[in-house]
C-alpha positions in Angstrom: 9.5 -85.5 -36.3 7.2 -84.3 -33.6 3.4 -84.2 -33.4 1.8 -81.7 -35.8 4.8 -81.6 -38.2 4.3 -82.1 -41.9 7.4 -83.2 -43.7 9.4 -82.2 -40.6 8.5 -78.5 -40.8 5.6 -76.3 -39.7 4.7 -73.0 -41.3 5.6 -70.0 -39.2 2.0 -68.9 -39.2 1.1 -72.1 -37.4 3.5 -71.2 -34.6 2.1 -67.7 -34.3 -1.5 -69.1 -34.2 -0.5 -71.6 -31.5 1.1 -68.8 -29.5 -2.0 -66.7 -29.7 -4.2 -69.5 -28.5 -1.9 -70.1 -25.5 -1.3 -66.4 -24.6 -2.8 -65.6 -21.2 -4.8 -62.4 -20.6 -2.8 -59.4 -19.5 0.0 -59.8 -22.1 -1.5 -57.3 -24.6 1.8 -56.1 -26.1 3.1 -59.6 -26.7 -0.2 -60.6 -28.1 -0.1 -57.7 -30.6 3.4 -58.7 -31.6 2.2 -62.3 -32.1 -0.6 -61.0 -34.3 1.8 -58.9 -36.4 4.0 -61.9 -36.7 1.1 -64.1 -37.8 0.1 -61.5 -40.5 3.7 -61.2 -41.7 4.1 -65.0 -41.8 0.9 -65.4 -43.8 2.2 -62.8 -46.4 5.5 -64.6 -46.5 3.7 -67.9 -47.1 1.8 -66.5 -50.1 -1.5 -66.1 -48.2 -2.2 -62.5 -49.1 -5.9 -62.5 -48.3 -5.5 -64.2 -45.0 -2.5 -62.0 -44.2 -4.5 -58.9 -44.9 -7.3 -60.1 -42.6 -4.8 -60.9 -39.8 -3.0 -57.6 -40.3 -6.2 -55.6 -39.9 -6.8 -57.4 -36.6 -3.2 -56.8 -35.5 -3.4 -53.1 -36.5 -6.7 -52.7 -34.5 -5.0 -54.2 -31.5 -1.8 -52.2 -32.0 -3.7 -48.9 -32.1 -4.7 -49.6 -28.5 -1.2 -50.4 -27.2 1.3 -47.6 -26.7 4.5 -49.5 -27.4 7.6 -48.5 -29.3 8.5 -52.2 -29.7 5.1 -52.9 -31.3 5.4 -49.9 -33.5 8.9 -51.0 -34.6 7.5 -54.4 -35.6 5.3 -52.8 -38.2 8.4 -52.7 -40.4 8.2 -56.5 -40.5 4.6 -56.4 -41.6 5.3 -53.7 -44.2 8.2 -55.8 -45.6 6.2 -58.9 -45.8 3.3 -57.1 -47.6 5.6 -55.5 -50.1 5.1 -58.1 -52.9 1.3 -57.7 -53.0 -0.5 -55.1 -55.0 -4.2 -55.8 -54.0 -6.4 -53.1 -52.6 -6.7 -55.1 -49.3 -3.0 -55.2 -48.9 -2.6 -51.6 -49.9 -5.1 -50.7 -47.1 -2.9 -52.7 -44.7 0.2 -50.7 -45.8 -1.7 -47.4 -45.4 -3.0 -48.3 -41.9 0.4 -49.5 -40.8 2.2 -46.3 -42.0 -0.5 -44.1 -40.4 -0.1 -46.0 -37.1 3.6 -45.8 -37.3 3.5 -42.1 -37.9 1.3 -41.6 -34.9 3.8 -43.3 -32.6 7.0 -41.6 -31.3 9.4 -44.0 -32.9 12.1 -44.0 -35.6 10.1 -46.3 -37.9 11.0 -46.0 -41.6 7.6 -46.9 -43.1 
C-alpha cells in the first residue's frame, strides 16, 4: 500500500483532483477532461451534490474549449449523472446536452 491509500484503494475522484492540482497552465483541453472525469467520478461514488458542483465547473470550462474529444466525454458525465433525479443534477444534464448540441460531434446525449 502506498502513501495516501485507504484500504489499498483510492477513490477515482481523488485521482482526478490530484491531476487537476498538478496540471500546468496551457493544457486547457486536458484540464477540462479532468474536470469532467472528476464530476463523473463523484456521481459514481454517490456524491451527487459535489458531482453537480464539479460538473457545472467542468461545463463552464468546456464551453470555452472547442474540442470534439471534450464534447464526446460529455457522454461519460451524462451516464454517471443518470441515477440522480435532483434539480441540480437535471440542470447538469440539460447544460451538458445543450453544450453537446452546440458542438459538431456525433454525441448521443
